[in-house]
Steps between C-alpha positions, in 0.01 A plus 500: 500500500639846413586738781283796595739738324494291181119497499487877549757562225308279257169674575663843468658415164169355374326829580781700337593697810854606583683491833465878517121478453469256789744701713300816442175323593658347813681826587837322515809506278523272198802317647283398798238364259778304328613371842144376567496318166844347559418392855773724648318600815812632672420852367199514732515557875227261607282230346192710563621740229565216257152355561339841459683572174412154363131553585502842334693364202233228457223762525665709226526195273146382593627173651372311804744587779403226751689209336794731427530602865483137615779409260692815601484397868661167403771683307560745788531209744814394313679826583625553855472879495137512385359180652312698765404857568740691723392590852354848493594619846716284720499583867257659740259761371498841663215725601486681165486168311213374713315833476540508121379142471199578720411811297514305174256243636245754628175520304509875432158505337356441847752669729561825310136622513484394864815697586369807315171475688683478835715801407197710404315399819799595717530841331127569548519390865799731564323799343179433696694471827683828432172680421337358814791617718479848346123513557539396865765765552276771351200392711696492824614862464863418578611641171462857624768444764737367235482814287811716505481840669414784265788740450470820302802586295485837330628519147859612463443816298242741626386793297546819694320808386594829645286807480803700389524299181167634375504781243454860622203571276186617679217262515180625339168391634309265279211660316190332390363568160137597502300605205580863542601721215835663509493896501 
């Protein structure tokens, strides 16, 4: 039976597609596509990438990926480096790791509206309590004692008018105009 890479190469050549076409569709370089076809899996960091690229490659060529992946797992079992997936995080997890894991597992479609509702309720409660305290203070009459003492501060520049500054012209008495004819 031909290898997974041989089957993919044959299907690609039948459809008239180049390595560059497949690489562009997979978003990888053409030499990595060639490595997949040749069975040189050492260019990839983990078998999960190889499996993912093979599935996508099959989808591009309109092939059934299930038998290809089963055969690929047998081929990967023959290589020591890619026989199993690497451990993701050896050692003890810290607080941030546990918190991040918890937050990714939370059903936000339920919790987010609930948290928003709690936040709105707490804001309304705080405002109502502040208004109630202000109303009680006004009703008790204690607020008058808390007012600061009134202090009058005259303005800095005062306009001073002196009688001596008035012109020396005599002041004529005001006359009223009645309908009298002038002589």
